[in-house]
C-alpha positions, 0 to 999 in steps of 0.5 A: 205738936209735931215735931220736926226733925232737921238734918245737919245739912239742912241747918247749914243750909237755914244758917245760911239763909239766916243769913241771907235774911240779916243782910236784907235787913241791915241794909234796909236799915241803913238805906242802903240798896237791896240785891237781886241776889238777896230776893233770890234766895228768899224765894229758896228760903221759902222753898226750903221751909215749906218743905221741911215744915210740911208747909203747901199751898192749897191748889185751886182752879186757879193753881196756887201761886198766890195763895198762902201757905197752910198746914199740910195736914190742914188741907183736903186730901185731893181727889184722884179722877180716873 
C-alpha cells in the first residue's frame, strides 16, 4: 500500500471541495437547482485529487479526455519517439 502525504495547504483546499460536494448533495436532495459554479469546483476537485493521489488517464490515439483515471503506477511507461 502506498502512503500519500498531504500538505496542510492541500488539506485546506480539500476541505473547501468537500464542502462544495456537501452543498451539491444538499441541493440535489432538497430539489434545489445545481449551480454552474458547483460543477466548476467539482472539475477542480477532480484535478486536485488526481494530482495528489497520483491518478492519470491513459493516453491513446484519441487523447485522454474520455478515459477513466487509473493508478499511475499501473499505466504503461510512455516511449520517447526520438
